N, C-alpha and C positions, 0 to 999 in steps of 0.2 A: 395523186396516187403514186406509191413508190414503185419504181421499175423492178422488173424481174426478168431473168433469162432462163430459158428452158435448157437444161443440161442433157447430154446424150444418153445417160443411164438412169436407172431407177433411183428415186429419191430415197436417200438413207433415212432410216427412222431416227437416228441420233443426229441432232443438229449442232450440239456443243459437246465436243470430246474433252473431258477435263481429267487431269491427273494431279492431285495435290502432291507437292514435292518438297524435298529438302534442297538446300542450296546455300551458296555463300558468294559474297563479292570476290571477284578475281581480277587481277591485272597481269596479262601475259605479254612477254616480248616476242614479237614475230620476226623471224629471220628473213633478211632480204635475199635476193638472187636465186630464189627457188619459187615455184608456184605458190601463190597465196594459200591455196587449199592445203598444200603440204605443210606450210609454215604453221597454220592453225592447228592441224592435227598433231604435229610435233609438240606444240606448246601445250595442248590439252592433255596429251599423254603424260607430260611431266606433272600436270596438276591432278592426275587421277580422277578426272571428271567423266561422267557418263555422257554429258552433253553440255551445251552452254548457249547463252545469248551474249554476243559480243558486239561492241561498237568501236569503230575507228573514226577519229576526228583529226583531219589534217595529216595526210601521209603522202609522200612523193612516190611515184612509180616509174619504172622504166618500160612497162608494158601494161596495158589494161584493155580488156575486151568485155563487151556487154551486149545485151539485147533489150529491146523495148516491147511493149504490148503491140499486138497486131490482130487483125481479124482472122478467124479460122479459115483454112483453105478448103474445108469440107464440113460435113455434118457430124463428124466424129468427135468434135470438141466445140465448146462455146467460144473459145478464143485461142490465140496462138502467139508466137514470137516473131519479131522482125528478123531481118538479116542481122548478121553479127557486125557490130561497129568496133573499130580498133583505133587506139591512139597511134598516130604516126610519130612515135618518139615518146618523150617523157610527159608526165602530167601529174595531177594532184587529186587524191581522194579527199573530198571535203567532209563527207559524213557517210559512213557505211554501217548498216546494221546487218547482223548475220545470225541466223538460227543454225547452230551446229549440232548435227545429230548423226544418224547412222543410215547406211544403205547396204543391206546384206552384211551387216557387221562392220563395214569399213566406215571411216569418217566421211561425212557428206555435209556440205553447207549450202544454204540458200540465203542470198543476200541482196538487199535493195539499197541503193545509195545515190549520192550526187558527186560528180567529179568534173574535171575539165582538163583538156590537153594543155601543154605549155603555151601553144598558140592556137586559140580557138574558143568557142563558146562553151559554157557549162552544159552538162547533160545529166540525165538520170536514167536509171533502169535496173535491170537484173544483172549482177556481175557474173562473169564467167571466171571463177576463181582459179581454175587450172591454167588459164591464159593470162593471168594477172601477176605481176612481179613487183615487189617493193624495191626501192632503191637504197633504203637504209632501214635499220631496225626500228620497229614501231611498237608502241604499247597499245594493246587492245584491252578495253575494260568491259566488265559485264558481270554476269552471274553464272557460276558453274553449278550444274545439277549433280546431286549425288546418287539418288535412287531412281531417277526417271530421265527420259530423254525423248526426242522426236525420232521416229523411225520412218523411213521412206517406204511406202507401200502402194500397191495399186488401189485406186479409188474408183469403184464402178460408176458412181454417180457422174463424175466429171470426166472419166476416162483418162485421167492423168495419174502418174505416180506422185503422191503427195506425202508430206510429213504428217504423221499422226502421233500424238503423245502416248507413251507407253512406259511401263516400269512398275515398280512396287509402290503403289499409291500409299501415302500416309493418310491418317485421319485428317479431314479438313480442319478440324479444331486445333490440330497440332502443327499444321504445315505453314511455313512462312511464305511459300510460293505455290503457284499452280501453273502447269502447262496446259495450254488451251488451243484447240483447233476449232474454228468456226466454219461450218458448211455454207453453201451458197444460199442467196436470196433471203438472208435474215439481216435485219437492220443492225449496223455495227455497234452504235452506242447503246442501244437497248439490250443487245445480246451481252455486252460486257456487264451491264448492271444485273442482268438475270443470272449470270455466272456467279457474281458476288453473293447474290441471295441464295443460290443453290449451295454454295460453300459455307454459308452461315457467317460470312465476313461482312463487316460494315462497309469497308472501302478497300481499294487496291490501286497501286500505281501499275500502269500497263506499258509493256514494251513489245515491239514486234513489227510485223509487216504483213502485206497481203494484197488483195486486189478488190476493187470496188466497181460497181456498174456506174461509171462516171463519178462525179463528185459535186455535191451541193454544199456551199460554204455559208458560214454565219453572216458574211458581209453581203450576201445576195448573189455573188458570182457563182458560176458553174463551170465545170469541165465536162463538155459534151463529148464523151468517148465511151463506146461500149466496153472496151477493155482498158484497164489501168493497172498500175503497180504503185503501192504506197509504202512509205516508211513512217512509223510513228515518231514524232518529235517530242510530244508531251501528251500524256493521256491519263485519265483517272476513271475508275468505275465506282459506283455507289449502289448498294443494295436497295436503297429507298428511291432510286431514280431521280434524285433531286438536282442533278447537274443540269444547267441551262443549255450547255453546248456539248458538242462531241469532241473527239480527239483533235489535236493539232498535228497535221501531217505534211509531208512533202509527197508529191504525186506527179506521175507522168501518164499520158494516155497514148493513143495511136499516133498522134503528131509528136515526134520526138523533140521538137523545138518548143513545145508548149509545156513548160514546167510550172507547176503551181505549188504554193505553200500557204496554208491557212488552217483555220479552225472549222471543222465540219459542223453543219447544221444537224442538230439532233433529230432523229426520226426519219431522215431522208436519204440514208446512204447504205444500200444493201451490198453484201458481199457478192463478188462475181464468182470466183473459183474457190478461194480459201483465205483464211487468215491464220498465221502461226504466231502465238502470243505467249507472253510470260506475265503473270500477275504476281505482284509483290504485295503481300498483305499489309494493310495500314491500320486496320482495326476490326 
């Protein structure tokens, strides 16, 4: 039986929030020596984007702070965050994915990734972009959105402020992309396929991040952790549900030293709090 977690608020009627969107590939140079969040906002202003999905692969930093998943301290939330971890000196971002949207009109980003200090073990978690600084210019690549974006709003079901897709939706038949938010307790792989079917698309490449209730992998291994945070490494959705396996992800749970990387077992991995995703139409 697939696990489920009771959220503190009323279950929202809509479980898959979808906004078909315009967009284009972008590559932006991020300025060093200022907070990463500011460098990204500055770069996207120059691109005239409403929002973006961006990835950084291999970037040196002079400062980096992050949190990892944790148990909730009370009944007001289903999960929470750890204490803040900080690099003691320089380090390297190995792979960081970021959904860049808005919070009360200002730029806001949510990012999951993997990194390591100059002397120490690799780690993964939720980056604190206002406390992270690049040591040299870095090119971030991804997709810039023209007509739609993710907006940070209160979510009564989870009692968190979460990204929700919004904007002037295109007709699904004309849209090359779709912004998607998945609500809790729905199976990740199956939900992606259902979205393709709802859009009338045959298939899509999927980018993004979110949280799962533990993780069950195709190789039979499991991550036994109520709360997790993941970053998609490679994923596809098909309207006919014909894929044998789920997305390939990197993931960390409540134990910050237990980093996993693998292909998810289809039909066994429910969303914990949210998933913020970008679908790129393939057919």
